[in-house]
N, C-alpha and C positions, 0 to 999 in steps of 0.2 A: 970610235970608242967613247967619246964624250957624248955623242948624240944618244947612244944606247943608255948611258947613265941617266940622262934627263927624262927619258920616257917613263920609267917606272915611277918617278916622283909625281909626274902629272897624273898618271893613272891612279895613284893612291889618293891624290887630292880630289879627283873626280868621284871616286868611290865614297870617300868620306862625305862629300857634299850630297851625294845621292842618298846615303843612309840617313844623314841629318834631315833631309827633306821628307823622307818617309816617316821618320820618328815624329817630326813636327806635325805632319799631316794627320798622323794617328792620334797625337795628343789633341789636336784641334777638333777632330771628329769625336773624340771621347768627351771633350768638355762641352760640345754643343748641346746635347740633350740635357746636361745638368743646368746650363744657362737657361734653356727653355723651361725647365721645370721650376726654376726659381724666378721666372719673370713675374712681375706684379700682376699683369692681366690674367695670366693663367692661374696664379695663386688665388686671386680674388674670385675667379669663376669657380674654381674647385671648392673654395670655402663656402661660396653661395649655394652651390649644389648640395654640399654636405649639410649645410644649415637647413635648407628646405626639406631635405630628406628626414633629418632629425626632428624638424618641427612637425612634419606629417606623422611621424611615428609617435611623437609624444602628445599630439593633439588629443584631448579627451573625446571619447565616443559619446554622442548625445544619447541619454537614456530617458525613456518615458517616465513620467511621475508615477509612483506606485499607486494603484487603486486599491485601497485597503477597506475591508469590512471590519469594523471594530465593534466588539461586544464587551461589556463590563458587568461584573456581579459584585454586590456588596451585602454584608450582613451587619446590621446595627442593633445594639441593645439600647433601648430607649425607656424613659420613665413612663410615658403614656403613648400607646400606639395610636389612639384616636387623634391626639394633638399632632403627632408626627405625620400622620396622613394629611392633615390640613397643611402642615408646613411643606410637605413634599409637593402638594398642588401649587403652592405659591412659588416654589423653586422652579417647577416645570414651566409655569407661565413666564417667569423671569428669563429663563434660558431658551424661550421660544420652542419648547418641546411639546410632547403629547403624552397623555396617559393612555396606554393601550391595554392595560390589564390590571385588575385588582382582585385579590383573593384574601379575605379576612376570616380568621378563625377565632371565635370567642371562646374563652375558657369555660369548660363544663364541669371541671373538677378542680380541687385545690392544687393538685399536682401538675396541672397543665398551665401553659402560658398563653397570653393573648398575642397572636402573631398576625402578620399581614405580609402578603407577597405582592409586590407592585412591579409592573412592567412599564418602562419609560422609554421614549424615543426622543433624542435630542440631536441637533446638528453636530456633525463630527468635530468641527472646530471648537465646539463648546462642551465636548465630553469631559475634559479634565476639570474645567471650572465647575461643571455640574456635580462631578464626583466630590470635589472639595466642599461645595455647599452642602451636599447631602451628608457628608461625614461629620459636619458640625451638629447634626441633630441628636447624636448619641455617641456611645462608645463603639468604635470600629472593631468588629470581630474578625472579619476577613474582607479582602478586596483583591480582585484579579481582573486583568484586561487581556483579551485575545484579539489578534488581528490576522486577517487572511487577505493576501494579495490576489485580486481577480483581474489584474491588468491583461494577462494573456487571454483569459476567457472573453473579456470585452473586445480585444482586438480580433479574436477569431470570429465572434458574433458579428462584428461590424463588417469584416471581410465577406462573410457568408451573406450578409444582408445586401452588400453592394453587388455581389454576383447575382443574387436573386432578382434584384431590381433591374439589372441589365437584361437578364433572361425575360423578365416581365415586359420590358420595352420591346424586345425582339419579337416576343409572341404577340404583342399588341399590333406590331407592324404586319405580321403574318395574318392576323385577324382582319386587318383593314383591306387586305387584298381579296380579290374575287377567287372563289374556288368551289369545289364540290361541297355539298352539305356534310358529308362524312368527314372531310378534312377540317372543315370549320368546327364541327363538334369535337373532334379530337384536340384541336388547338385550344378550344374553349375549356375543355376538361383540364388540359395541362396548365393553362393560365390560372384556372381556379386553384389547382394544387400549389402553384408557385405563390399565389397571393396568400394562401393559407399559411404556407411556410414563412412568408414575410411577416405576417401578423404574429406568429408564434415567436419568431426571433425578436421582433420589436418588443413584445411583452417581456421576454427574458432580459433584454437590454435595459428596459425601464426598471425592472425589478432589481437588477444588479446595481444600476446607477443610484437607485433610491437607497439601497443598503449602504452604498459607499457614502452617499450624502448624509445619511442619518445613522447614528449609532444607537444601539439598544443597551439599556441598563436594567438589570434584574436586581431589585432592591428587596431584601428580606428584613423585616422589622420584628424584633422580639421584645416583649416586656421585660423590664429589669428584674422583677420579682414575680412569683406566682400570685395570682389574684383571683378572687371569685367575682361573680357578677355583682354589680352594685345594687344596693337596696332600692327597690322600686317604690314609687309613690303609693300612698294608700288607695287612691282612686284606681290605679292600675291593678292592684291586688284584688279589690272588690270586683272590678270588671272581670278579671280572670276567674274569680270564684263563681260569679254569676254565669259566665259562659260554660264553665265546667259542669255546674249543676243543671243548667238547661240541656246541655248535651247529654248528661247522664239520664235525665228524665225522658228525653226523646228516645234514647237507646232502650230504656226500660219499657216504654210504651210500644216500641216496635217489636220487642221480644214477646210482650204479652199478646199482641196481635198475631204474631207468628204461631204462638202456642194455641190460641183460639182456633186458628185455621187447621192446625194439626188435629185438635180435638174434634172439630166438625167432620173432618175427613174420616177419622177412625171411630166416630160415634157408634155405628152399628156394632162393631166389635166390642166396644166398651159397654154398650147396653147388654149384649149377650153375656159378657163377663160379669156385669153387675147382677143380672138375673141369676146366673149360676151361683154367685156368692150368696145372694139373698136366699135362694132355695136351699142351699147347703146349710146355711145358718138356721133356718126354720126347722129343717130336718133334725139338726142337732138338738134344738130346744124340745121338740116333741118326742124324741126317742127315749129319754128317761121316764116320761110319763107312761109311755106304752109299756116299758119294761116293768114299772111298778104295778100297773093294772094287770098285766099277765101273771105276775108273781102272786098278787092278792087273790086272783081267781083260782089259781092252782092250790093255794093254801086252804081255801074254803072247800 
């Protein structure tokens, strides 16, 4: 009876110990991942990986520099167009530019102005200083600048040029090999076409690069007030009068010669006409006398 009473106590103690071990093991297994996640090495590696990823995402993508074709236009009202043209030439030389066009219109009436249209080309980095210098010549009426990015076109042309040059090299290797005359002629024709395309693309590239390097300025100069042509010197007026008179004399002489030629050609008809007029006139003169003579004879 006593032995049976002690057995249930030992069984309860064993079960309690077993449950405690299971609970402890479960807790340990649950804490182990947390401890691993919080370990310094793992945290440092995770932070480094995250930082590198963020750096890669935030790193700026390199972009090619824009290839701009810039053009400018200005209109200035000046006191003297002639003096302003000389000043523009000095500014062009100072800014290392070129004068590519000049169209001047002198006033012919009191209601018209003396104007000049000038085309200028300057280095692109000196475009703004050139415009500032030109604006000092008079009163600025209007000013505008336009820009066109041709970077994509340049990249496309350069890629096409590179491909064509590779094709040219391959065709040249084929030309160096021995083969039939027909094959050689075909390859030579194809090589000629490729070289022609290369020359065309090179010309387009140089033209675009030149437009990018140099900017164009269209400058319009207008006189401040309406003006007439200045009074010319006495010698110029005399010379002009002499030229006009000699020209008039030559014209008159030529017309007389032309008239003489016409008269010579039509002289037979003129003689017949003159004879007819002369005969008719004489007949009119003698007709009254004949009438009077016949009347006197009848009266007798």
